C-alpha positions, 0 to 999 in steps of 0.5 A, spaced: 502 674 831 497 675 825 499 679 819 495 685 818 491 686 812 492 692 807 487 697 805 487 693 798 486 687 802 480 689 806 477 691 799 479 685 796 476 680 801 471 684 803 466 679 802 469 674 807 470 680 812 462 680 812 462 672 814 462 672 822 465 665 821 471 668 817 471 676 819 477 680 819 481 675 824 479 669 820 482 673 813 488 674 817 489 667 819 488 665 811 494 670 810 498 667 815 496 660 813 500 655 808 498 649 803 501 644 799 498 642 793 500 636 790 499 636 782 497 642 778 492 638 774 484 637 774 484 637 781 490 641 783 487 647 778 481 649 782 484 648 789 490 652 787 485 658 784 480 658 790 486 658 795 489 664 792 483 667 791 481 666 798 488 669 800 492 663 803 498 667 804 503 661 802 501 656 796 506 650 794 505 647 788 508 640 786 508 637 779 513 634 774 510 635 767 509 640 762 502 642 759 499 638 753 493 640 749 489 634 752 490 637 759 486 643 757 479 640 757 479 640 765 486 643 767 483 650 768 489 653 771 493 653 764 491 656 757 493 654 750 499 659 750 502 655 756 502 648 752 509 646 752 511 650 758 512 647 765 506 646 769 508 649 775 511 655 771 504 656 768 500 655 774 505 660 778 504 665 773 496 664 773 496 665 781 500 671 781 496 674 776 490 672 780 493 674 787 499 678 787 500 678 794 500 670 795 507 667 795 507 661 790 513 656 791 514 651 786 517 644 786 518 642 779 520 635 781 517 628 782 514 627 789 518 621 792 519 619 798 526 622 798 524 629 797 517 629 800 519 631 807 523 637 805 517 639 800 512 638 805 515 641 812 513 648 811 506 647 810 500 646 814 495 642 810 497 637 804 492 637 798 492 631 794 491 632 787 495 626 784 492 621 779 496 615 781 496 610 787 504 611 789 503 618 790 496 617 794 500 612 799 506 617 799 502 623 801 498 619 806 504 616 810 507 623 810 501 626 813 500 621 818 508 621 820 508 629 820 501 630 823 498 634 818 491 633 815 491 630 808 485 633 803 484 627 798 480 627 792 479 623 786 475 623 779 473 617 774 469 619 768 463 621 772 464 619 779 468 623 784 471 622 791 473 627 797 475 626 804 480 629 809 484 623 812 487 626 819 490 620 823 490 625 829 482 625 829 480 619 825 482 614 819 487 615 814 487 613 807 490 606 809 485 605 813 480 605 807 485 602 802 490 598 806 493 595 799 493 598 792 489 595 787 493 590 782 497 594 777 492 596 771 486 594 774 484 601 775 484 605 768 487 612 768 483 618 766 488 617 759 485 610 758 478 611 761 476 619 760 473 624 765 468 629 764 472 635 764 467 639 769 468 633 774 475 635 777 472 642 778 467 640 783 471 635 787 477 640 787 472 646 789 470 641 795 477 640 797 479 647 797 473 648 801 475 643 806 482 646 806 480 653 808 475 650 813 481 647 816 486 653 816 480 657 819 478 652 824 471 652 822 465 647 821 465 640 820 471 637 816 470 630 812 474 627 816 471 620 818 467 621 812 468 619 804 464 623 800 461 620 793 459 624 788 456 622 781 455 627 776 450 623 772 445 623 777 447 629 781 447 625 787 452 626 793 452 620 798 457 619 804 460 613 807 462 613 815 469 611 815 472 608 822 480 608 824 483 601 822 486 598 829 490 594 825 493 600 820 500 599 818 501 606 819 496 610 824 495 604 828 497 603 835 503 598 832 505 601 826 509 597 821 511 603 817 515 608 821 518 612 815 517 613 808 518 607 803 519 606 796 511 607 793 512 605 786 515 598 789 509 598 794 504 599 788 507 594 784 508 599 778 514 602 774 518 608 777 518 615 775 523 613 769 519 609 764 517 608 757 509 609 757 505 605 753 511 599 752 511 592 754 518 591 754 523 591 748 522 583 747 514 584 746 514 591 743 513 593 736 514 600 733 509 603 729 514 604 723 516 597 724 509 594 724 507 599 717 514 596 714 512 589 716 505 590 713 507 593 707 512 587 706 506 582 706 507 579 713 501 577 716 498 579 722 492 579 726 491 586 729 487 586 735 484 593 737 483 592 745 479 599 745 472 600 747 467 600 741 466 608 741 473 609 740 473 606 733 469 613 731 475 617 733 480 613 729 482 606 727 487 601 723 484 598 717 483 590 718 483 591 725 478 586 729 475 590 736 476 585 742 475 590 748 480 589 753 474 587 758 472 582 753 478 579 751 479 573 757 472 570 755 474 571 747 481 567 747 477 562 743 477 566 737 484 567 737 490 562 734 496 562 738 500 559 732 498 566 728 502 572 729 498 577 733 499 585 734 495 588 740 494 596 740 489 601 744 490 608 745 497 609 747 499 602 749 497 601 756 491 597 755 494 593 750 500 591 755 495 588 759 492 585 754 499 582 752 500 579 759 493 576 759 495 572 752 502 570 755 499 567 761 494 563 757 500 560 753 500 565 747 507 567 745 507 570 738 504 576 740 506 583 740 504 590 743 504 596 738 508 601 742 505 608 743 498 605 741 494 608 735 496 615 737 503 613 735 501 610 729 497 616 727 503 620 729 508 616 725 505 612 720 498 615 718 498 622 719 491 623 717 488 620 723 487 624 729 491 624 736 486 624 742 
C-alpha cells in the first residue's frame, strides 16, 4: 500500500505530478522508496540534494569524515559553517532543511565488509559516491550478492563516468574491471585535482538514474558506460557485456561473500598515516628543517607537477615530476642524501618506492609533503 500525499506534499511536488511518467502514483512510490548513498562528498552531495528534493522517503548516508575547507569547492552539501563538523551531520542538517518530510539515516562509520550488509539491508538502491577502489569493489559485490542495483559514478579532473551495474539484467563493475589497478597508479583528486562542477554533472546523472529505477520508468544505464568530458562537452557511451568468467556475477562465482577489500586492492586499511612511507623512510618537516639548519646537505626533489610550483615551493628544491622520474634517474646520485616531497606525501611515497627499487638507499620521504612544511616550518606558504 503506497503512502498518501498530504496537501503540502501535493503542492511541493506539483511539477512532478504534471509529468505523466511520474504523476500522483509515481510520487507516492518515491515517498515509499529508499536509497543509500555511499559518500557525502563531491558525488554524494548532488545525489543527496536531488533525491531529497524529489521526495525519496528514506535516504541513508554513509561517511566517516569531517568537512574540510578544501571540500567546499565541489561538495555543495556543506557550507563554511560546517567546516570541522562530521560530514553526515552536516549533510543531514542540510537535507532536513531542504525537505523535512524525508527520513535521513546517517552512518558515521567506515563502510567495510563487516558492516556493509547491515547498513544496506533496508535500502532498495545503492548509489556509489566513493572515491577509492576498495569501496567500489565492496559496493559492487554487496549489490551482486543482495540483488540490488549499483548506481556508479567517478570523476577525475575534467572527465566523468556513470553507469548502473545490476547483475540481474547486465554486467557488474567487476565485469568491466576484474582487478583493481596497482596501488598508486591512479592518482586521487587530492593529488590530481578535479573541476568543481564535474561531480555535480555526474552526481545529477546518478540521481536521475536512481529516480528512474525507483519509479520503474525509462531506460537505465545498465549495460552502458557513459563517458563525459567537460572540456569538450562531449558524451560518449560504451556498450558493456556481462563477463561469463566474472568472479562474482558469473555462473561459477568465486566470490560468494564479502572479502577484505583493502587487501584485495593492495592498499592500507582504514587506519593509516596519510602521506607516510613508513617510519624507516620518513622525515618530518621539523626534522628536515633542523637538519638543513645544521648544515647537513640534502638533494631536495619536488615530484609535483610544474604548475604547482606557482602555489608553493621550498627554496633549493629541484622539480622532477613523478611521471618523469623513471626517465631521469641518471640525474640523481645514489651516494647523496635525497629527500622527496610532493603536496601531501602520496606521490613522493611512490617516488621513493621507484628509487629504492632502482638501488637508491639514502632516500627519505617528507611526511605530509609541502603542506606539512607550510604548517610546521614556513607558515608564510599556503596550504592547498
